[in-house]
N, C-alpha and C positions, 0 to 999 in steps of 0.2 A: 389434509395433510398428505404430504407424500409418502410418508410411512418408511417402515425399514428397507422395504424393497425399493422404493423409489431413491432412498439414500444409496443404496448399492448402485443403481443405475447411474446416479449422479457421479459416484465414485469410479465407475467404469468409463464415463464419459470423459472425466477429467483424466484419467489414465491415457486414453487415447490422444487426447489434446496435448498433454505434455510429451507424449511420445512423439508425435507428429512435430512439435516444436524443437525436440531434441533431434529429430531427422533433418528438419531444414537447418538447424544450427550446423549439423555435421555436413551438410552439402555446403554451406557458406565456408566453413574451413576448409573443405577440401579444395575450394576454388579461389583460397586467398590469393595465391599468385597467378591467376588467370585474368589477364587484363580485359577480356571481352565480357566478363561475368559481371552481372549486376545483383548484389545481395537480396536475399529474400526474407520475408519474416511471415509468420503465421498469425492470421487475423483471427482474434477470438472475440466473442460475445457471449453476454448472459443469454443462457437458455430461457425459453418461455416461461414465465411464471404462471402459477396457479392461483385461483382464488380460494383462500380457507375462511372460517369464521372469524380469524384473527387478522385477517388480512393477506395479501399476495404474499407467496411463499417461492423463493427461487428453487430452480431446478438444476442448476449447476452452470455449466460452460459448453459452448457449441463453437466448433470451427467454420468460419464462413470463407476461408479461403486463404490461398497462399499468394501474398502481395509481392511484386518484384518493384524495388527501390529505384527507380529511374528518373531522370530528368530529361524529357525529350528537347527542351530548348537547348541544354547542353551539348546532347549527342548532335542535334542540327548545326550548332555552332563547329563542333570538333570536326564533322563531316566537311563543311565548308571552309575551314582552314586547313584541312588536309589536301583539298584541292589546290588551294592557294600554294601550300608549301612544296607540293609535288611538281606542279609547274615551275616554281622558281629553282627547285633541285635539278629539273631537265635542263632549263637554260644554263644554270652554273656548270653542268657537267659537260654541256656543249662548248662553252665559251672556254673552259679550262682545256679541253681538247685542242681548240682552235689556237689558243695560247702557246700549247705545246708544238703545234703543227708550224707555227712561225719561228718558234726557237728562239724568242726574243725577250729580254728583261728591260723592263722600264724602269729608270732610276730619276730622281729628282736631283739635279746638281746646281750649284752656284746661286748666288744671292737672289737671282730673280726666279729661281724655282723652275727653270725650263726643264722639259724632259729630255733625256738622252737615252738611246736604246744601244744595246750592244750584246754581240755574241758572236764567237769565234766562226760559226757554222750558220749564221742568219744573212738574211738579205742585206741588212744595213751593211754588215762588214764587205760582202761580195760587191756590193756597188761602189764602195769606198775602194776596194781592191781594183775594179775595173778602171775607174778614173784616174787612180795612182798609176795604173800601168801605162795609160796613155800619156800622162805627164811624163812618166820615166822614159818611155820610147822616144818622146819628142827630143829628149837630150841627145840621142844617139839613133836617130831613125833606121839606120842600116843595120843595127845589132840583131843578130839572129838570136842570141840568148834572151835580150829582153823583148823580143818578137815573141819567143816561144813563152816567156813569163805570162806576157799579156794574153795570147790566146788561151792560156791554161785558166787564167783568172776569169776570161769571158765564159770559157766551158763551165767553170765552176757555178758561176753566177745564173747561167740558164739552167744547170742542174738544179740549182735552189728553187728556183722559179717553178721548175717542173715538179718538185719534190712537194713545195709547199700548196700547187694548184692541186696535186693528187690526193694529199693529205685532206685539204679541205673538201674535196670530193667525196673522199672516204667517210668523213664526219657527216656529211649531207646524206649520203647512201645509208649511213648507221641511223641516222634520225628517221628515214623512211622507213627502215626495218623495224625500228622501236615503235613507230606508229602502228604499223600492222599488228605488231605482238601486242601492245597494250589494248588494241581494239579487240582482238581475240580474248585476252583476260577479261575486259570489260563486259564482253558480251556472255562469258560464263558466268560472271556475276549476276548478270541479269537473270539467265536462267535460274540460277540458284535462289534468287529471290522471289521469283515467281513460284517455283517449288514450295520454298518456306512458307510463302502466303498461304498455299493450299492447304499445308500441314497445321498451320495456326488456325485458320479458319474452320477445319474439321474438328481440331481439339476443342476449340472454345464453344463451337456449336454444340458439342454434346455435354456442355457444362463443365468442361475440365480447365486447365491452365495450361499454357504453353511458355512458360517463362524462359526455360532453355532454348526453346526454338527462337525465341523473340530476341535472346543474346546473340544467337548464331545468325539471324537475320540483319542486326544492327552491325554485326562484324563485316558481313558480306556488303551493306551500304557503305561503310566507312571505306572497304576495299575498293568498291566501284568509284568513291569519290575521289581515290588516288589517280584515277584515269581522267574523270571528267567531273565537272561541277554539276552536281545533281539536284532536283527538286523532289520532295516527298510529300505525300498526303496520306494521313492515316485515314482508314475507312472504318465505320461501325462494326463490320464483321471481323475487324482485328488484321484485314490486310493492309499494306501499304503501297499506293501508287507511286510510280517512280518516272521522272522525265527528265530529259537531257536537252539543254537549250530549247525547250519549248515542244520537242517531240516526246510522246508518251511511248514509254519503252514497256512498263509492267503496269497492267491495269487489273487490279485484285489479283486472281490467281493465274492470270494468263499474261505471257510475254506478247505484246503487240507489235513490237519492233525490234532492231538491233542496230549496232553500229557497224558501219561498213567503210574500210578504206579504199579509196580509189584514186587513180593516177589522174590529175586534173591537166596533164600535159607537161612534157620535159621532165618527167621524175618527181612532180610536185604532188605529193600524196596528201589528200585531205580526207575529211571524213563526213559522211552522210548518213541519214537514217535510211536503213535498207529498203523497207517498204514503201515508206513515205518518198523515197528518192531525193530529199531536200538536203543540200548540204548545211551542215551544223556550223554555227558560229559559236565555237567552245569557249567559255570564259574561265576555266580553271581545268587543273588536273595535269597529268604528265603530257597526255596528248597535245593539249593546246600549247604548253610550254615547249614542246620539240617543234611544233609548226611555228610558233612564234620566232623561236632562235633561229631555225632554218631560214625563213622567209625573211627576218630582220637582220638581226647582226651578223649572222653567218654570211648570207647573201651579201650584203654590202662589203663585207670584208673580202669575199671572192672577186667581187666586182672591182673594188680599188686596187687589189693586186694585179688584175687584168689590165686595168687602165695603165697602173706603173709600167707593166712589162710591154705594153702594145706602144706606150709613149717611148719607152727607151728604145724599142726596134725602130719606131719612125724617127725620132731625133738622130739617133746614131746613123742609121742609113741614109738619111737625108744628107748627111755631110760625108759620110764615109763613100759613097758611091761615086762620087765625083773625084776621088783620090786616084792615085797610080801607086801599083806595086813595083817591087824592086827589077821587075821584067818589063815595065812599062805598060802593063795591063790596066784596064779600068771597067767601072761598070758595074762591078759584083756588089752584092750587100753583105755586111758582116754577119747580122742576124737574120734567121730565118723565122717563121711562124707568125702569128698574129696576136697572141695572148700567152699568159703564164704556163698554160697547159702545153703550147706547140712551141715556145720560142727555142731556139737552138743555135749553134754557130755554124756558119758556112764551112761545109766539110773540106771544101777547097783549101780553106786558110787552115784548118785543123791539121790537115796532111801536110800542108807546105806553108810554114810561117811567112817565108818570102813573098806571097802573094798578098800578104796584109797591105792595103793601099793605104800607106802613111803620107806620101807626097802629094803636093798639089800640082807639081808638073812632072811630064813623062821623062824618064832618063835623068832624074835627078836625086840619087840616093840619099843625098844629104838634107832634101828638101823635108821639112817637118810640119808643114802649115796644115796639113789636114789632122794629122794626129794631135797637133796642138790644139786645134778646134774642138777636137773630140774631148781632149782633158778639160778645156774651159766649159763644156757642157755641165760639169758638176755644180758650176755656180750660176747656171741660166736658169731663169723662172720660166716655167712651163705653162701656158695657157690652160691646157686640159688637166693639169695638176693643180688647179687653183691658184695659179701664178705661183708656185713654189718650186723649189728645186727638187730633185728626185730623192735626195736624202730627206729633205725636210718633210715632203710628202709622205713618204714612207715612216717617218717617225710619227707624224700625226695619225696615221692609219693604225700603227702598233698602240699608240696613246689612246685613240678612241676605243680599241678593243679592251685595254687594261681598264678604262674608265667604265665602260659597259660591265666588265667582270665584277668590278669594285662594287658597283650599284648592285648588282645581283647578289653579291656576298652579304651585303648589309641587308637586304630584304629578307635573304635567307635566315640571317642570326635573328632578325625581328620576328619572322614567321615562327621559327622554333620557339621563341620565348613565349609567344602567344599561345603555339600549342601546348607547350609545358604548363602554362597556367591553366588553361582550359581543362587539361588531364587532371591536374591537381584539384580543381574544383569538382570534377565528375568524381575523383576518387573518394572526395570528402562526402559525396551524396550517395554513390553507389558501390564505392569500394567496400571491402570486407575489412572490418577492425578487429584484429585479434583479441583485443582486451574487451571489447563489447561482446563479441561472440562467446568468450569465455565466461562471463559474467551470466549471459543468457543460459549457457549450458549449466551453469551452477543452480541457476532460478529453476529451470524446468526439472533438473535433478531433484531439487528439494520438493518441487510440487508434486513430483511423480512419487516421492517417497511418502509425503503427507497423505496423497489419495489413497495409496497401497494401504496406509496406516487406519484411513478411515474404512475402507473396505473389511480390514481385519477386526476393526471394533464393531461395525455392524454385525459380521459374521459371528462375533461373540454374543451380542445381543440377541440374534435369531436362534442361537443355541439355548440361551436362558430362556427363551419364550418356549422353545420347543420342549426343554426339560419341564418347564412349568406344566405343561398340557400331559405330559407323561406320569406326573406324580400323582 
């Protein structure tokens, strides 16, 4: 039999166990609003029994550990979906910026559901104003007022091309800067994960627990997944290996490699493993999204706008250069430059609208053949524009951008729903429930009071025994 002193020892161990349970419950309650925290619970088991003449007799309770309630599969799914979500968000933001740069709004009109675009400051209106100016001048080719209006329309259009090109280039540069910034943030996460691995290994090697450090490491892993899709492998010593696109970045307590942004040529920033030197084919995260939209939809948009501008220059100058101005001069071009960034209006015409070459014959101020042909360009299909008119081609470009943005918006909405669902599932497993913790707190409190009463009772019994000896 364990005797009275054994019962006292049993009561003391129970007090310690209930106190630890209360402390862990308090830790859970304190972190109820901490999204990175996984609830903990005290693991208790029956203390080793002793053999007595009447059979095995219990010796109370012992604490075997503090367990963290975490589902590694859910953690992995959340990290993966975080990568997908941040890739889509990066693309969505860039496409929204591109849409703002064009300054156009797409709407569906008519029974056929065809797309129309329009904005008082957009390229669509600028093209319309230019060709309307050609048509108007053809009715009175010697009018200086109409010539001045036409030149102003041409200047406005070229300025719009220049502005769109500049803004698209700014978005591209901004994406390159974001890639470099995100690479720096990802490398800091890799450094922190390796450091946390070391702390966790040391804590667990000495027989302790590292639950709070594991919470922090998981938070760092999920933060890293915002920038790139990662693969993790748990190790027996408590560390986690991390790799990105097949390149090992963290092995145990050591950061073996890091990400590096580099210019692959022409301002096209890509990402490689700094030590291995291999370019990484990223499959998720904001870095992948920024590269994807920069080299995909944004590059296509810039190319289409440049093609539209270059064809306008070629087609208009091809007709205009053969014309004659009011002074009988010929051979000049109306537009200068080669693309949307460099297109401009001949300064000689800007300074003197009488030099606009509207006539097809020298010395014939009333001749409108050249300017009339220029006006008819609005209805001509251009082979380099997919056999479309200037306006139709630009409408298709804008509609294509709108469709790309719409698709990304749908994907972002779907990803947000999946992320919310996964977080809800993890919260049900690892989150702190106030009702559950309050119930546990009351249970530990009552058990502590009962253990204290046990000690009080045994103490009274011991006093009785002592008093018996002194009688």
